[in-house]
RODO-2510 file (C-alpha; in nm, 4 decimals, decimal comma):
residues 540
     n   res          X          Y          Z
     1     m     4,5566    -4,5184     2,2612
     2     l     4,3426    -4,7141     2,5089
     3     d     4,5223    -5,0405     2,4256
     4     k     4,8527    -4,8718     2,5003
     5     l     4,7177    -4,7473     2,8334
     6     k     4,6142    -5,0984     2,9307
     7     k     4,9773    -5,1947     2,9551
     8     t     5,1155    -5,2193     3,3042
     9     f     5,2263    -4,9315     3,5233
    10     a     5,5859    -5,0500     3,4764
    11     n     5,5890    -4,9022     3,1251
    12     l     5,5872    -4,5456     3,2592
    13     p     5,9182    -4,3542     3,2611
    14     n     6,1138    -4,4290     3,5777
    15     y     6,0917    -4,0751     3,7126
    16     l     5,7114    -4,0797     3,6812
    17     k     5,6877    -4,4175     3,8509
    18     l     5,9015    -4,2880     4,1356
    19     l     5,6965    -3,9691     4,1635
    20     v     5,3673    -4,1609     4,1745
    21     i     5,4951    -4,3966     4,4439
    22     v     5,6372    -4,1074     4,6486
    23     c     5,3054    -3,9221     4,6259
    24     v     5,0993    -4,2226     4,7363
    25     i     5,3298    -4,2955     5,0309
    26     g     5,3704    -3,9256     5,1138
    27     g     4,9944    -3,8679     5,1022
    28     i     4,9415    -4,1568     5,3439
    29     l     5,2083    -4,0390     5,5898
    30     l     5,1023    -3,6735     5,5807
    31     r     4,7494    -3,7710     5,6796
    32     f     4,8908    -3,8653     6,0204
    33     n     5,1027    -3,5515     6,0534
    34     n     5,0237    -3,2918     6,3228
    35     l     4,6833    -3,4360     6,4173
    36     e     4,7149    -3,3077     6,7727
    37     g     4,8577    -2,9678     6,6692
    38     k     4,5805    -2,8572     6,4377
    39     l     4,2797    -2,6500     6,5410
    40     y     4,0064    -2,8695     6,6896
    41     s     3,7068    -2,6969     6,5349
    42     n     3,3669    -2,6300     6,6919
    43     d     3,2095    -2,8932     6,4681
    44     e     3,4645    -3,1454     6,5896
    45     t     3,4121    -3,0617     6,9568
    46     f     3,0331    -3,0931     6,9262
    47     s     3,0707    -3,4202     6,7342
    48     t     3,3070    -3,5622     6,9958
    49     t     3,0865    -3,4565     7,2874
    50     y     2,7863    -3,6216     7,1205
    51     i     2,9701    -3,9425     7,0302
    52     y     3,1023    -3,9862     7,3831
    53     g     2,7809    -3,8752     7,5518
    54     q     2,9575    -3,6119     7,7609
    55     q     2,7766    -3,3231     7,9290
    56     l     2,9336    -2,9920     8,0316
    57     t     2,6514    -2,9008     8,2692
    58     e     2,8531    -2,9818     8,5833
    59     v     3,1224    -2,7239     8,5008
    60     i     2,9040    -2,4481     8,3568
    61     e     2,8821    -2,1468     8,5893
    62     t     3,0194    -2,3230     8,8984
    63     k     3,3823    -2,4010     8,8201
    64     i     3,6930    -2,2413     8,6765
    65     i     3,8851    -2,5254     8,5157
    66     s     4,2039    -2,5926     8,3197
    67     a     4,2350    -2,6830     7,9544
    68     k     4,3263    -3,0399     8,0470
    69     d     4,0172    -3,0752     8,2668
    70     l     3,8002    -2,9365     7,9893
    71     q     3,9476    -3,1836     7,7397
    72     s     3,8440    -3,4690     7,9671
    73     y     3,4922    -3,4047     7,8350
    74     q     3,6257    -3,4987     7,4916
    75     r     3,7086    -3,8533     7,6009
    76     l     3,5118    -4,1723     7,6557
    77     k     3,2914    -4,1905     7,9637
    78     t     3,4450    -4,4548     8,1871
    79     s     3,1013    -4,5300     8,3296
    80     e     2,9562    -4,6251     7,9896
    81     s     3,0091    -4,9658     7,8295
    82     l     3,0507    -5,0244     7,4557
    83     g     2,6959    -5,1555     7,4236
    84     e     2,5542    -4,8588     7,6146
    85     g     2,7502    -4,6142     7,3976
    86     i     2,6287    -4,7697     7,0741
    87     g     2,2718    -4,7825     7,2015
    88     r     2,2816    -4,4154     7,2980
    89     v     2,4024    -4,2870     6,9574
    90     i     2,1340    -4,4966     6,7875
    91     r     1,8568    -4,3703     7,0171
    92     q     1,9649    -4,0052     7,0012
    93     p     1,9853    -3,8863     6,6376
    94     y     2,2403    -3,6196     6,5513
    95     v     2,3117    -3,4138     6,2387
    96     f     2,4851    -3,7152     6,0820
    97     p     2,3853    -4,0842     6,0821
    98     p     2,5187    -4,3270     6,3454
    99     l     2,7752    -4,5326     6,1499
   100     y     3,0677    -4,2997     6,2196
   101     p     2,9813    -4,2591     6,5917
   102     i     2,9535    -4,6379     6,6262
   103     l     3,2952    -4,6868     6,4659
   104     m     3,4329    -4,4206     6,7006
   105     q     3,2977    -4,6104     7,0018
   106     f     3,5069    -4,9115     6,8996
   107     w     3,8102    -4,7079     6,7941
   108     a     3,8308    -4,4956     7,1086
   109     r     3,8323    -4,8034     7,3301
   110     i     4,1194    -4,9498     7,1284
   111     t     4,3356    -4,6364     7,1082
   112     d     4,2601    -4,4751     7,4441
   113     r     4,5445    -4,6732     7,6026
   114     w     4,7949    -4,5461     7,3418
   115     f     4,7148    -4,1758     7,3040
   116     t     4,6811    -3,9141     7,5760
   117     n     4,5609    -3,6347     7,3456
   118     p     4,1861    -3,6643     7,2659
   119     a     4,2397    -3,5154     6,9193
   120     m     4,4794    -3,7969     6,8291
   121     i     4,2208    -4,0574     6,9262
   122     t     3,9323    -3,9124     6,7305
   123     r     4,1175    -3,7830     6,4251
   124     s     4,3177    -4,1011     6,3763
   125     l     3,9937    -4,2871     6,3019
   126     s     3,9119    -4,0477     6,0176
   127     v     4,2646    -4,0920     5,8833
   128     v     4,2476    -4,4715     5,8929
   129     i     3,9091    -4,4680     5,7172
   130     s     4,0523    -4,2367     5,4489
   131     l     4,3306    -4,4884     5,3765
   132     f     4,0670    -4,7276     5,2413
   133     s     3,9635    -4,4608     4,9895
   134     l     4,2940    -4,5075     4,8035
   135     p     4,2492    -4,8744     4,6994
   136     f     3,8825    -4,8041     4,6296
   137     a     3,9835    -4,5066     4,4131
   138     y     4,2277    -4,7337     4,2272
   139     w     3,9444    -4,9826     4,1764
   140     l     3,7100    -4,7130     4,0443
   141     y     3,9685    -4,5859     3,7950
   142     w     4,0242    -4,9454     3,6843
   143     e     3,6532    -5,0150     3,6367
   144     l     3,6231    -4,7002     3,4261
   145     c     3,9336    -4,7406     3,2070
   146     e     4,0767    -5,0901     3,2700
   147     s     4,4196    -4,9284     3,2781
   148     h     4,6716    -4,9825     3,5560
   149     t     4,8525    -4,6682     3,4424
   150     i     4,5486    -4,4448     3,4847
   151     a     4,4538    -4,6204     3,8083
   152     w     4,7953    -4,5504     3,9605
   153     l     4,8044    -4,1898     3,8378
   154     g     4,4524    -4,1270     3,9655
   155     t     4,5281    -4,2827     4,3034
   156     a     4,8337    -4,0584     4,3371
   157     l     4,6166    -3,7535     4,2600
   158     i     4,3700    -3,8591     4,5307
   159     a     4,6515    -3,9273     4,7788
   160     v     4,7944    -3,5736     4,7506
   161     s     4,4669    -3,3878     4,7016
   162     p     4,4430    -3,1013     4,9585
   163     f     4,0678    -3,1576     4,9690
   164     q     4,1079    -3,5266     5,0462
   165     l     4,3785    -3,4663     5,3081
   166     q     4,1830    -3,2068     5,5052
   167     y     3,8676    -3,4137     5,5289
   168     a     4,0781    -3,7171     5,6186
   169     q     4,1825    -3,5361     5,9381
   170     i     3,8483    -3,3967     6,0545
   171     v     3,6312    -3,5598     6,3222
   172     r     3,3261    -3,5797     6,1024
   173     t     3,1818    -3,8309     5,8609
   174     y     3,3440    -3,6869     5,5468
   175     s     3,6292    -3,9385     5,5137
   176     l     3,3765    -4,2197     5,5524
   177     t     3,1481    -4,0628     5,2909
   178     i     3,4374    -4,0207     5,0462
   179     t     3,5440    -4,3816     5,0969
   180     a     3,1861    -4,5049     5,0554
   181     t     3,1510    -4,3016     4,7336
   182     f     3,4569    -4,4670     4,5797
   183     l     3,3445    -4,8119     4,6964
   184     a     2,9836    -4,7818     4,5810
   185     s     3,0842    -4,6331     4,2445
   186     a     3,3373    -4,9090     4,1787
   187     l     3,0804    -5,1759     4,2712
   188     f     2,8207    -5,0015     4,0551
   189     l     3,0406    -5,0172     3,7454
   190     r     3,1419    -5,3731     3,8334
   191     c     2,7755    -5,4735     3,8260
   192     y     2,7482    -5,3510     3,4674
   193     k     3,0303    -5,5839     3,3609
   194     f     2,9338    -5,8796     3,5788
   195     p     2,5645    -5,8399     3,6573
   196     g     2,5345    -6,1282     3,8992
   197     r     2,2934    -6,1138     4,1892
   198     s     2,5771    -6,1204     4,4436
   199     n     2,7408    -5,8121     4,2908
   200     w     2,4139    -5,6201     4,2932
   201     l     2,3570    -5,7274     4,6539
   202     l     2,7014    -5,5918     4,7497
   203     y     2,6165    -5,2692     4,5686
   204     g     2,2939    -5,2379     4,7680
   205     l     2,4856    -5,2863     5,0922
   206     s     2,7372    -5,0190     4,9844
   207     i     2,4427    -4,7820     4,9314
   208     a     2,3324    -4,8464     5,2890
   209     i     2,6881    -4,7852     5,4157
   210     g     2,7051    -4,4586     5,2218
   211     l     2,3718    -4,3344     5,3538
   212     y     2,4612    -4,4318     5,7103
   213     s     2,7767    -4,2237     5,6695
   214     n     2,6009    -3,9099     5,5428
   215     v     2,2546    -3,8241     5,4157
   216     l     2,4201    -3,6286     5,1336
   217     f     2,5343    -3,9619     4,9918
   218     g     2,1922    -3,9473     4,8302
   219     f     2,3507    -3,7351     4,5556
   220     v     2,5756    -4,0305     4,4687
   221     i     2,2639    -4,2456     4,4306
   222     i     2,1099    -3,9803     4,2056
   223     g     2,4270    -3,9781     3,9938
   224     h     2,4149    -4,3568     3,9536
   225     a     2,0461    -4,3373     3,8656
   226     i     2,1145    -4,0758     3,5961
   227     y     2,3915    -4,2958     3,4529
   228     t     2,1595    -4,5987     3,4490
   229     l     1,8780    -4,4136     3,2717
   230     w     2,1250    -4,2527     3,0300
   231     t     2,2981    -4,5756     2,9299
   232     q     1,9814    -4,7874     2,9187
   233     r     1,7758    -4,5191     2,7414
   234     v     1,4966    -4,5396     3,0014
   235     r     1,4167    -4,8992     2,9074
   236     w     1,2918    -5,1444     3,1692
   237     n     1,5540    -5,4151     3,1156
   238     s     1,7470    -5,6463     3,3463
   239     i     2,0095    -5,3839     3,4375
   240     v     1,7469    -5,1278     3,5341
   241     k     1,5590    -5,3907     3,7346
   242     n     1,8722    -5,4999     3,9181
   243     y     1,9755    -5,1416     3,9843
   244     t     1,6288    -5,0589     4,1153
   245     w     1,6020    -5,3454     4,3622
   246     s     1,9600    -5,3113     4,4864
   247     s     1,9411    -4,9349     4,5406
   248     c     1,5983    -4,9729     4,7028
   249     l     1,7503    -5,2343     4,9336
   250     g     2,0154    -4,9876     5,0461
   251     i     1,7597    -4,7113     5,0942
   252     f     1,5248    -4,9463     5,2825
   253     l     1,8026    -5,0427     5,5246
   254     f     1,8573    -4,6715     5,5906
   255     m     1,4921    -4,5900     5,6574
   256     p     1,4829    -4,6625     6,0356
   257     w     1,7335    -4,3863     6,1120
   258     f     1,6070    -4,1508     5,8422
   259     i     1,2510    -4,1616     5,9757
   260     r     1,3755    -4,0700     6,3237
   261     f     1,5817    -3,7899     6,1714
   262     i     1,3022    -3,6220     5,9733
   263     t     1,0544    -3,6526     6,2598
   264     d     1,2919    -3,4608     6,4884
   265     e     1,1836    -3,1125     6,3816
   266     k     1,4561    -2,9271     6,5715
   267     l     1,7357    -3,1444     6,4309
   268     l     1,5985    -3,1347     6,0765
   269     n     1,5613    -2,7562     6,0805
   270     y     1,9177    -2,7140     6,2100
   271     s     2,0632    -2,9472     5,9452
   272     v     1,8802    -2,7803     5,6571
   273     a     1,8843    -2,4187     5,7711
   274     q     2,2479    -2,3919     5,8821
   275     p     2,4108    -2,4094     5,5349
   276     a     2,1167    -2,2278     5,3804
   277     q     2,1576    -1,9171     5,5929
   278     g     2,2022    -1,6041     5,3900
   279     g     2,2125    -1,5694     5,0170
   280     a     2,4594    -1,4691     4,7518
   281     s     2,4453    -1,3028     4,4142
   282     l     2,4989    -1,5059     4,0997
   283     k     2,8317    -1,3327     4,0456
   284     s     2,9445    -1,4227     4,3977
   285     l     2,8351    -1,7843     4,3558
   286     v     3,0154    -1,8249     4,0236
   287     t     3,3287    -1,6667     4,1683
   288     d     3,3251    -1,9111     4,4601
   289     w     3,2631    -2,2076     4,2296
   290     i     3,5683    -2,1132     4,0256
   291     k     3,7851    -2,0472     4,3304
   292     i     3,7290    -2,3849     4,4920
   293     i     3,8321    -2,5986     4,1918
   294     p     4,2095    -2,5342     4,2146
   295     k     4,1938    -2,6221     4,5864
   296     f     4,1045    -2,9792     4,4952
   297     f     4,4590    -3,0211     4,3568
   298     v     4,6925    -2,7461     4,4831
   299     d     4,6345    -2,5242     4,7879
   300     l     4,9448    -2,3530     4,9222
   301     n     4,8317    -2,0279     5,0804
   302     d     4,5975    -1,9396     5,3649
   303     p     4,5785    -1,5650     5,4368
   304     w     4,5393    -1,6350     5,8097
   305     i     4,8675    -1,8277     5,8323
   306     e     5,1684    -1,6001     5,7948
   307     s     5,4119    -1,8820     5,7166
   308     t     5,2257    -1,9562     5,3917
   309     a     5,2758    -1,6033     5,2560
   310     q     5,5914    -1,7288     5,0830
   311     f     5,3715    -1,9440     4,8579
   312     i     5,1376    -1,6674     4,7358
   313     s     5,3207    -1,6201     4,4067
   314     l     5,3401    -1,9948     4,3486
   315     q     4,9669    -2,0348     4,4162
   316     k     4,8935    -1,7558     4,1684
   317     i     5,0775    -1,9581     3,9046
   318     f     4,9050    -2,2844     3,9918
   319     t     4,5495    -2,1461     4,0103
   320     p     4,4992    -2,0623     3,6387
   321     l     4,6918    -2,3722     3,5326
   322     i     4,4662    -2,5992     3,7410
   323     l     4,1549    -2,4252     3,6109
   324     l     4,2692    -2,4711     3,2509
   325     l     4,3638    -2,8326     3,3194
   326     s     4,0225    -2,9026     3,4749
   327     m     3,8416    -2,7406     3,1820
   328     a     4,0568    -2,9262     2,9286
   329     s     3,9936    -3,2536     3,1113
   330     l     3,6164    -3,2053     3,1030
   331     v     3,6258    -3,1104     2,7334
   332     f     3,8353    -3,4197     2,6613
   333     i     3,5962    -3,6406     2,8604
   334     i     3,2950    -3,4985     2,6748
   335     i     3,4395    -3,5190     2,3227
   336     y     3,6984    -3,7966     2,3131
   337     s     3,6487    -4,0440     2,5967
   338     p     3,4441    -4,3658     2,5604
   339     k     3,0728    -4,3354     2,6345
   340     n     3,0798    -4,5179     2,9649
   341     i     3,3513    -4,2860     3,1020
   342     r     3,1843    -3,9726     2,9735
   343     r     2,8409    -4,0616     3,1029
   344     f     2,9576    -4,1750     3,4465
   345     i     3,1741    -3,8705     3,5210
   346     l     2,9155    -3,6221     3,3919
   347     s     2,6388    -3,7947     3,5911
   348     l     2,8466    -3,7719     3,9087
   349     i     2,9352    -3,4053     3,8514
   350     f     2,5773    -3,3104     3,7669
   351     a     2,4192    -3,4897     4,0625
   352     g     2,6838    -3,3947     4,3156
   353     g     2,7438    -3,0346     4,2145
   354     v     2,5306    -2,8862     3,9396
   355     l     2,2039    -2,9716     4,1156
   356     l     2,3159    -2,7849     4,4277
   357     m     2,4361    -2,4929     4,2139
   358     l     2,0950    -2,4703     4,0494
   359     k     1,9304    -2,4895     4,3900
   360     d     2,1381    -2,1963     4,5181
   361     i     2,0630    -1,9908     4,2057
   362     i     1,6875    -2,0528     4,2164
   363     l     1,6111    -2,0820     4,5889
   364     g     1,9063    -1,9032     4,7436
   365     g     2,1669    -2,0265     4,9896
   366     t     2,5324    -2,1192     4,9669
   367     f     2,5313    -2,5003     4,9754
   368     s     2,7287    -2,5214     4,6520
   369     t     3,0154    -2,3033     4,7755
   370     r     3,1076    -2,5443     5,0547
   371     p     3,3219    -2,8308     4,9261
   372     r     3,2136    -3,0699     5,2028
   373     y     2,8679    -3,0819     5,0443
   374     l     3,0127    -3,1494     4,6976
   375     i     3,1935    -3,4802     4,7443
   376     p     3,0586    -3,6537     4,4281
   377     y     3,1306    -3,3370     4,2277
   378     v     3,4890    -3,3181     4,3562
   379     i     3,5487    -3,6868     4,2844
   380     g     3,4034    -3,6446     3,9354
   381     i     3,6486    -3,3656     3,8556
   382     e     3,9390    -3,5629     4,0041
   383     l     3,8410    -3,8621     3,7899
   384     a     3,8304    -3,6432     3,4783
   385     v     4,1749    -3,4922     3,5426
   386     g     4,3324    -3,8292     3,6234
   387     i     4,1937    -3,9897     3,3067
   388     f     4,2908    -3,6933     3,0884
   389     l     4,6495    -3,6994     3,2144
   390     g     4,6642    -4,0762     3,1697
   391     y     4,5456    -4,0534     2,8092
   392     s     4,7936    -3,7718     2,7461
   393     l     5,0835    -3,9987     2,8443
   394     a     4,9820    -4,2459     2,5738
   395     s     4,9222    -3,9896     2,2985
   396     p     5,0904    -4,0627     1,9623
   397     v     5,1541    -3,6871     1,9346
   398     h     5,4972    -3,6174     2,0847
   399     w     5,4291    -3,2651     2,2123
   400     w     5,0994    -3,3702     2,3727
   401     r     5,2705    -3,6621     2,5455
   402     k     5,5453    -3,4332     2,6800
   403     l     5,2870    -3,1768     2,7888
   404     g     5,0976    -3,4503     2,9733
   405     q     5,4148    -3,5542     3,1556
   406     f     5,4879    -3,1936     3,2494
   407     l     5,1345    -3,1332     3,3780
   408     l     5,1369    -3,4585     3,5756
   409     v     5,4648    -3,3686     3,7459
   410     l     5,3357    -3,0184     3,8149
   411     v     5,0054    -3,1300     3,9697
   412     l     5,1533    -3,4131     4,1762
   413     t     5,4425    -3,2075     4,3159
   414     g     5,2079    -2,9152     4,3835
   415     g     4,9642    -3,1474     4,5593
   416     l     5,2367    -3,3108     4,7665
   417     l     5,3757    -2,9723     4,8706
   418     s     5,0215    -2,8553     4,9534
   419     c     4,9622    -3,1585     5,1747
   420     y     5,2858    -3,0923     5,3597
   421     v     5,2014    -2,7239     5,4137
   422     i     4,8431    -2,7955     5,5214
   423     s     4,9281    -3,0835     5,7529
   424     s     5,2008    -2,8756     5,9203
   425     s     4,9790    -2,5691     5,9702
   426     p     4,7673    -2,4937     6,2798
   427     s     4,4503    -2,4670     6,0710
   428     w     4,3136    -2,4481     5,7150
   429     w     3,9856    -2,3585     5,5492
   430     a     3,8135    -2,6945     5,6048
   431     f     3,8675    -2,6679     5,9814
   432     g     3,7066    -2,3246     6,0144
   433     a     3,7802    -2,0585     6,2788
   434     p     4,1111    -1,9557     6,1162
   435     d     4,1584    -1,6687     6,3631
   436     y     4,1511    -1,8904     6,6733
   437     p     4,5227    -1,9853     6,6626
   438     l     4,6039    -1,6127     6,6416
   439     m     4,3804    -1,5390     6,9393
   440     a     4,5469    -1,8227     7,1298
   441     e     4,8839    -1,6558     7,0716
   442     k     4,7528    -1,3402     7,2413
   443     i     4,6154    -1,5373     7,5355
   444     n     4,9371    -1,7367     7,5736
   445     k     5,1331    -1,4136     7,6246
   446     q     4,9377    -1,3446     7,9452
   447     t     5,0778    -1,4533     8,2818
   448     l     4,7822    -1,6104     8,4645
   449     p     4,4656    -1,5507     8,2621
   450     v     4,1120    -1,6700     8,3083
   451     v     3,9097    -1,6628     7,9860
   452     i     3,5312    -1,6251     8,0016
   453     y     3,3231    -1,8042     7,7361
   454     d     2,9522    -1,8025     7,6676
   455     d     2,9940    -2,0337     7,3656
   456     f     3,1042    -2,3699     7,4999
   457     g     3,2184    -2,4980     7,1597
   458     d     3,4646    -2,2087     7,1488
   459     a     3,5978    -2,3074     7,4907
   460     l     3,6532    -2,6676     7,3858
   461     t     3,8284    -2,5552     7,0675
   462     m     4,0573    -2,3120     7,2479
   463     s     4,1493    -2,5707     7,5125
   464     y     4,3728    -2,7366     7,2530
   465     l     4,5529    -2,4118     7,1674
   466     v     4,6349    -2,2352     7,4936
   467     n     4,9056    -2,2892     7,7546
   468     e     4,8536    -2,4896     8,0739
   469     n     4,8372    -2,1769     8,2893
   470     t     4,5213    -2,0562     8,1110
   471     k     4,1958    -2,1199     8,2973
   472     f     3,8424    -2,1396     8,1581
   473     h     3,5098    -2,0202     8,2902
   474     l     3,2019    -2,1358     8,0994
   475     t     2,9071    -1,9126     8,1795
   476     r     2,5983    -1,7497     8,0359
   477     n     2,5919    -1,4960     8,3191
   478     i     2,8872    -1,2704     8,2349
   479     e     2,6891    -0,9634     8,3415
   480     q     2,6064    -1,1224     8,6772
   481     n     2,9650    -1,2295     8,7459
   482     l     3,1337    -0,8993     8,6571
   483     l     2,8769    -0,6318     8,7402
   484     k     2,6581    -0,7665     9,0194
   485     d     2,9130    -0,9902     9,1936
   486     d     3,2035    -0,7548     9,1187
   487     g     3,4121    -1,0360     8,9655
   488     k     3,4696    -1,2135     9,2981
   489     i     3,4937    -1,5523     9,1245
   490     y     3,7975    -1,4261     8,9306
   491     q     4,0025    -1,3121     9,2301
   492     g     4,3619    -1,4328     9,2127
   493     y     4,3887    -1,4167     8,8346
   494     e     4,6094    -1,1520     8,6787
   495     q     4,4089    -1,1135     8,3578
   496     i     4,0352    -1,1480     8,2961
   497     i     3,9649    -1,2041     7,9245
   498     l     3,6271    -1,2098     7,7495
   499     f     3,6166    -1,4338     7,4435
   500     k     3,3855    -1,2961     7,1721
   501     p     3,1315    -1,1472     7,4151
   502     q     2,7867    -1,0490     7,2921
   503     e     2,7589    -0,6863     7,1918
   504     t     2,4932    -0,6027     7,4518
   505     i     2,7008    -0,7521     7,7367
   506     k     3,0122    -0,5726     7,6175
   507     e     2,8348    -0,2365     7,6091
   508     k     2,6992    -0,2813     7,9618
   509     i     3,0435    -0,3614     8,0970
   510     q     3,1975    -0,0637     7,9155
   511     r     2,9358     0,1701     8,0659
   512     s     2,9859     0,0356     8,4170
   513     a     3,1664     0,2337     8,6838
   514     r     3,3865    -0,0594     8,7847
   515     w     3,5396    -0,2073     8,4701
   516     n     3,7455    -0,1075     8,1671
   517     l     3,7525    -0,3167     7,8502
   518     q     4,0564    -0,3162     7,6233
   519     s     4,0754    -0,4937     7,2878
   520     l     4,3367    -0,7708     7,2642
   521     f     4,2690    -0,9046     6,9140
   522     n     4,0941    -0,7759     6,5997
   523     n     4,0016    -0,9588     6,2817
   524     k     4,2093    -0,8127     6,0004
   525     n     4,2137    -1,0795     5,7302
   526     n     3,9973    -1,2540     5,4759
   527     n     3,7551    -0,9635     5,4226
   528     i     3,6083    -1,0120     5,7712
   529     p     3,5100    -0,6865     5,9437
   530     n     3,7705    -0,5473     6,1811
   531     v     3,5775    -0,6410     6,4967
   532     p     3,7550    -0,7030     6,8304
   533     q     3,7187    -1,0654     6,9385
   534     l     3,9166    -1,0668     7,2646
   535     w     3,8677    -0,8157     7,5437
   536     s     4,0705    -0,7696     7,8590
   537     a     3,8648    -0,6590     8,1605
   538     s     4,0395    -0,4566     8,4308
   539     r     3,9140    -0,2526     8,7240
   540     k     3,8887     0,1230     8,6912
***
């Protein structure tokens, strides 16, 4: 079967060749679709403000500004040179390492003359980085199976993966981490076949690139270490020696930033505590683990987006099929695949997913329910499915071969449709804040509103969603402005809107003799409590 798979991609049926090519091209094009029209999440606004070194202090409290003026704080500082920008992001650690911010410093200076929308500038970098993941994914499939057929099928799966598409559009390090994972893994397997010093040196440098993209790349290193110990049976031979010095080289190159990171107590606590907040029962964890797997391949419905309701029935068909396909692929990998394939994929899945699942079970937290923390795990499952489908196409059993063709067409068309739906939508689960576009619709129906924010990330996010006539006031003194100063700063505006005010402030305003509060928007979806998020303030 493997010899048959090693034949060229041209031996596939014409309709499958066409479908694979369409999916690769379509996946590339859809990554660029609607970059400026999608919700610019709080994480993205904070990342952009940090990368550009912008400060909102000059507009807090004192000014009422427009959305366009607010977005100017999401652009490069004209007073800062390239060298000064790079030096600043190196000196001031953030929740992710400096490689992505440094690349953004270069990219923004190149594209600032072409794009007027800040979201296009920042998101296009993530998209371009994600394009490199496709040839690296092809390379990884080839190193595992030495089959052009499987490599092309696997690359098509990656190209139309809803998971891959979403994180290719987000202004965070995820597309860089995904690309580095494919690159480092391909180089790692290459070193086993051609263990020259230059290959191991390149692998060590890829480790440094991965770590400088995201600290969580460490799980990829753990996966490679498990594979090395597993295949070499814990013997101190030349492969283990070469792996040790090359991985240590990559880790050593990363140490200067990592030391600064762990010695910044505030930053370290934020990075560790944020995803660890709250706990979940074992039943809830297992349910979430099962739910996220189909979204790696087909994801057609978001309960917050009414236009996707037409796909609910179709998603209900795809979900069990994808789960069964994923399970069958893992069983096939464990029982029938060659040792090197089995050991590599299982090592990646264990290090990148199972370890975090065990952590959440034993210590609590919800790390393992958030796909962005599970990149090696996701890639491991995608590798397993791609290889299983590739082997199915070469099966000597007629019905299995036909079933493999049917499943391949189903997954690729479902993934391509998912990418189109997601890229055309105003938001999706990876972007967060799914109710913000709905709140923006309510605000946009007002004539001349001023919206009051005490969370400045919310204000930056909403600036991309509201009409030009909407004004913003960033303040932490809502009580002072409305109750003590009688709202004088808001004179001339027809509507005064409070965006997600704190409960204590809201109660004080409601009890006042001067103001009425009326709810404009309530959460009603996704099992979130029905709590008003927008309030209109009017005089009694």
